[in-house]
N, C-alpha and C positions, 0 to 999 in steps of 0.2 A: 576525592575531596578531603578525606580524613588525613591523608598523607601530605596534602598540599602540593602534589606533583601535577603540574599542568599536562604532562605527557599522558598520564593515566586518564585524565579528563577527556583528552582528545581521542584516545584510542577506544574508550568505552563505546561511543556510538558505532564505530566500525565493528566491534565485536557483537553488538546488539543487532545491527543490520545483517551481519553474516549469520547469526543465529536464526533470525526470522527467515532469511532466504533458505537456510538448510532445512528448517522445519517444513516450509512450503514445498521445496523440491522433494524432500523425503516423502511427504504425503502424496505428491504427484506420482512418484515412482511406485508407490503402493496402491495407486489408483484412487486416491482420496484427495478431494479438494479441501485442504485444511481451513481455508477462509470460510467455507460453508458453516463450520461449527461456531465460528466467531460472529459472522455477519448475517446469518440466515434470516433473522427477523427484519433486518434492514433491506434485504434484497429478496423479498418474497416473490415467487414466480420465476426466479432465474433457473434455467434448466442446467442439467449436469455439465454440458459442454461450456456453458457460460461460467459456471463455477471453476472448471478446470482452467479456462483461459484467464479468468480473474486471478486465480492463485498463481498461475505461471507468470503473468505480467507483473504482479507484485513481487514475486520472488526475484525476477530479473531487475526490477526497480530497486529492491534492497541491495542487490549486488552492486548496481550502479552507485547508490548512495555510499556504500562502503568504500568503493574505489575513489569516488569524489572526495569523501572525507579524508582519506589518506593523502590524496594529492594536495588538498588544501592545507592539511596539517604540516606538510613539508615545505610549502612555499609561502605561507602566511605567518605573521606573528600570532601569538596566542589571542590577542585582542582582535586581530583581523579574522582569524579562524572563528572566534566566538560570534562576531557579527555575521559572517557568512553562514554559520550554523543556524543562528537565530532567524535571519531574514531569508537567506537564499534557500535553505533546505525546507523551510516552511512553505515558501512560494512554489518550489518544485513539487512538493507533496500535494499541494492543492491543485496545481496544474495537471499532475499525473492523475489524480483522482477524477477530475473533470474530463480528462481525455479518455477515461474508461467508460464514460456514460454511453456513447454510441454502441459499444460492444455489448454492454449489459442490456441495453434496450433491444438489440437484435436477438438476444437470447432469452427473451421472455419476461423481462422486468416490467414492461409496459402492458403485457397481456392482462394481468390481473386488474390494473387500473382501467383498461378499456372495458373489460367484462363488467366491472363495477358500474361504469357509466351506463352500459347497456341494460343491466338488470335493475339499476336504481337511477333512472333518469332524473335530472335536476327538476325541481318543482318551481313554478313561477309564483 
């Protein structure tokens, strides 16, 4: 932005996506689900396998976003790329997030909510 070069503006998301993917993949190689450190309070009750799958899925999604960003950067004008980045990538991210819900529910996310209902039934 400071240099006024639109190419740098377009390449920056690719670099960020690849950095996020690298951190998540490196954590998985070390046996650590890095998303657990960031999102543990939002996904209480998620088991270790759920955290690994969530980290793996997001790592691959970030790789996908990096490739998509580069493809769009080469075929669209800067204005077209900007619109795709703003609307398309936001919609893809929301869709991907919601697509992860069945998996996290299978791996314990709902257990705590169910236990809470059993131990604290609603009052009339």
